[in-house]
N, C-alpha and C positions, 0 to 999 in steps of 0.2 A: 504494500500500500504506500502511495506517495505521502510524504510528509512536508509540511510547510510551516513557516513561522510568520505570524502576522502581528504587527504592532497594535497596541490598544490606542484608539483615537479618542480624544476628549470631545464630548458632545455637551454643549452648554444647555442646561435645563432652566426653565423659567423660574422666577421666584415663587415661593409658596409659603405657607405658614411656618413650616419647619425650617425653611431656608430662605429668609427674606431677601437675601442678596443674590439668590440663585445658587446653583451649584453645577458641577460637571459630572457626567457619567463617562466612564472609560469603557469602550466597547471595541471588540475586534472586528473592524470593518475592512472590506477589500472590494475590489471590482471583479465582477464576473460577467461573462457573456451568456445570456439566456437565449436559448434557441428553441423555438416551438416546432412541433411536428410538421407544420406547413412551410418551414424553412425561414420564416421571419426570425430575426435575432436583434437583440439590443444589448448594449453594455450598460451595466447598472451597479450601483453600490449596494452591497449586501452585508448583512450581519452574520458572522459565522457562529454557529451554535453546535458544537460537537455532540451535545447531549440530546439534540432534537430528534424525534422519530418521524417528523413530517415537515414539509416546507409550505409556508403560506405566502402568497404574493398579493399585493393590492390590485384592485380592479383596473387601475390605470395601466399596469403592466400588461394585463390581458388585452386591453384595448390597443396598446402600442404593438403587441405581437399579432394583432388582427385575428384573435381567437374567436371562434364561433361559440359564444357563451351559452347559447340555448342548447347546444348539442354536446357540451362537455360532460364527462362522467361526474357524478355527484358523490360527495362524502360528507359525513358529519364531523364537525370539529367542536372543540370546547375550550 
């Protein structure tokens, strides 16, 4: 299996009651090329999660990839 090292990138978070001045979250972000079965592809920043057992993408990516949303297989998530 291929291995890689990815730096954690600081993401500024908005102020809230617990952090009135705002705060930063450090996340392993990188760029990936997403390619749909129809051949459409886009380069997009993704969050790496080695413990995830599924990947979810926002609707905006499906639209960019020109996916036929009404005919995609469905799955329940929580």
